[in-house]
C-alpha positions as CSV (number, residue, x, y, z in Angstrom):
1,M,-2.1,6.5,-14.8
2,S,-4.3,8.7,-13.3
3,A,-2.9,12.0,-11.1
4,A,-2.4,12.0,-7.4
5,V,-5.4,12.7,-5.9
6,L,-4.3,15.1,-3.2
7,P,-1.7,17.6,-4.4
8,N,1.8,17.9,-2.7
9,D,2.3,21.6,-2.6
10,R,-0.8,22.9,-0.2
11,A,-2.7,21.5,2.7
12,A,-5.7,19.1,1.5
13,V,-9.0,16.6,2.5
14,A,-9.2,13.7,0.4
15,S,-11.8,10.7,1.0
16,L,-10.9,7.4,1.8
17,Q,-14.4,6.4,0.3
18,I,-13.5,6.0,-3.1
19,A,-12.2,2.9,-1.6
20,T,-15.6,1.5,-1.1
21,D,-16.6,0.0,-4.5
22,P,-15.8,-3.6,-5.2
23,V,-13.2,-4.5,-7.9
24,A,-15.3,-7.1,-10.2
25,H,-11.5,-8.8,-10.9
26,G,-7.7,-8.2,-10.8
27,I,-5.9,-4.8,-8.7
28,V,-7.2,-1.2,-8.9
29,S,-4.3,1.1,-7.2
30,Q,-4.9,4.7,-6.8
31,A,-2.1,7.3,-6.1
32,L,-3.1,9.6,-3.3
33,L,0.0,11.4,-2.8
34,T,3.2,11.4,-4.7
35,A,5.8,13.6,-2.8
36,S,9.8,13.7,-2.7
37,G,10.6,11.2,-0.5
38,L,6.6,9.7,0.5
39,R,3.6,7.8,-1.5
40,A,0.7,6.9,-0.4
41,T,-1.4,4.9,-2.3
42,L,-5.3,2.6,-2.0
43,F,-4.9,-0.8,-3.7
44,R,-8.1,-2.5,-3.7
45,F,-8.0,-6.2,-4.9
46,A,-10.2,-8.6,-5.6
47,A,-11.4,-11.6,-3.3
48,G,-8.7,-14.0,-4.3
49,Q,-5.9,-11.7,-6.2
50,E,-2.5,-11.9,-5.2
51,L,0.8,-9.6,-5.5
52,S,4.1,-11.9,-5.8
53,E,6.8,-11.9,-3.3
54,H,8.5,-8.4,-3.9
55,T,10.8,-5.9,-2.2
56,S,10.9,-2.3,-1.2
57,P,13.8,0.2,-1.2
58,A,11.3,1.9,1.1
59,R,10.4,1.6,4.6
60,V,6.6,0.8,4.0
61,F,3.7,1.3,6.4
62,V,-0.2,-1.1,5.0
63,Q,-2.9,-0.5,6.6
64,V,-6.1,-2.5,5.4
65,M,-9.3,-0.6,5.2
66,A,-11.8,-3.0,4.4
67,G,-11.3,-7.0,3.8
68,E,-8.7,-9.5,4.6
69,C,-5.5,-10.6,3.6
70,E,-2.7,-12.9,3.9
71,F,0.5,-10.4,4.0
72,S,3.8,-12.9,4.1
73,V,6.8,-11.2,5.4
74,E,10.1,-12.9,4.8
75,G,8.2,-16.2,3.8
76,K,5.7,-15.7,7.2
77,P,2.2,-15.3,7.2
78,H,0.4,-12.5,8.8
79,L,-3.5,-12.7,8.3
80,I,-4.3,-8.8,8.8
81,R,-7.6,-7.1,8.9
82,P,-9.2,-3.8,9.2
83,G,-7.9,-1.5,11.8
84,E,-4.6,-3.1,11.7
85,L,-1.3,-1.7,10.4
86,M,2.0,-3.6,9.6
87,H,5.5,-2.0,8.6
88,L,7.8,-3.2,6.6
89,P,11.5,-2.6,6.7
90,P,13.4,-1.2,4.0
91,K,14.1,-4.3,1.3
92,A,12.2,-7.1,3.1
93,P,10.6,-9.5,1.1
94,H,6.5,-9.2,0.7
95,A,3.8,-10.8,-1.1
96,V,0.1,-10.5,-0.4
97,K,-2.9,-12.2,-1.2
98,A,-6.7,-11.0,-0.8
99,V,-8.5,-13.5,1.1
100,T,-12.0,-11.4,0.8
101,D,-12.4,-8.5,-1.7
102,L,-9.5,-5.9,0.0
103,T,-8.5,-1.9,0.4
104,L,-5.1,-1.3,1.4
105,L,-3.9,1.8,2.5
106,V,-0.3,1.6,1.6
107,V,2.8,4.6,2.5
108,Q,6.0,4.4,1.4
109,A,9.0,6.6,3.1
110,T,12.2,7.0,1.2
111,P,15.2,9.0,3.2
112,P,16.8,11.6,1.6
113,A,20.5,10.1,-0.2
114,R,22.7,10.9,2.1
115,A,25.7,13.1,0.7
116,G,29.1,10.7,0.0
117,A,26.3,7.4,0.3
118,A,26.5,5.1,-2.5
């Protein structure tokens, strides 16, 4: 796994143009930032690729940068396009299918554990 594009200990700028090259097949991810409680990742999918239903303990924001996808949340499909933002609460079952070549910006935010929480 490659290092994150942005450092987590100082201000920095990164071009999201790294996401414009199409993926021949499969799914490619690039960590943009990995910090305590926060992770930003670019995902590029070839058309037709899918991620099966799964959950995340984090609150998730998904922005379509290019292409279109069918994003199912709790079994309900949503067609999302460039410029649209989807919010997923923690533990929401979700799946994604790339309708076309697709680039997603995924931001995961996990609150710090509370003292005494199990």
